N, C-alpha and C positions, 0 to 999 in steps of 0.2 A: 625529090624531083624539083629542079629549079628552072624556071622560065628565064630565058635571056631575051632581051629586047634592046636594041640600040637606039631607039627613038621614043619620044613621049607619045602616048596614045592620043589620038584625035577623036575623042568621044565625049558626049555629055552624059553618058550612062554612069550613074553613081556606083552601080554594082561593078561595072568593068573597071572604073578608076580605083575602087577599093581593092579589087583583086590585084590590079597592077601594082599599087603601092604596098601591098602586103609582101610582094616579092622583089621590090626594088627600093633603092635608097635615093633620095633627091640629090645627094652629093655625086651620084654617078652621072647626073645630067646637068651639072653646073654650067657647062658651055652652052646649053640650049635654053637656059633661063634668061629672062629679061626683066628689068625693073619696071614695075607698073606705077605710074604716077597719078593715075585717076582711079577712083573707086571702081572695083569690079562688081561688087554686089550693092544694089540699092536697097535701102530699107523699105519695107512695105508699109502701107498705111496701118495705123493701129486698129486692132479689132477688139471689140468688147464682147465678152461672152458671160452670161449670167449662169453660174453654177450653184447647185445646192452646196451647203456648207461642208458636208462630208466629202464631196467630190473635190472641192477646192482644197481642203486639207490634204487629201490624198495626192493631189497634183503638186502641191507645194512640197510635200514630203518626198515625192519622187524626183522633183527638180533638185532638191538638196543632195 
């Protein structure tokens, strides 16, 4: 079962966007894309969290 949609979704829902892009290809929407010249996502300020050594090791292993 394939969904067809002729326009890009207008939502901020990560779940809805993920579902949409699982069933569509960006090349099908090349005419609707525009070049972005400014940053879209701004970096958040750094956050320091103190973790026990075992948790830190597990986190680093998971990140790899």
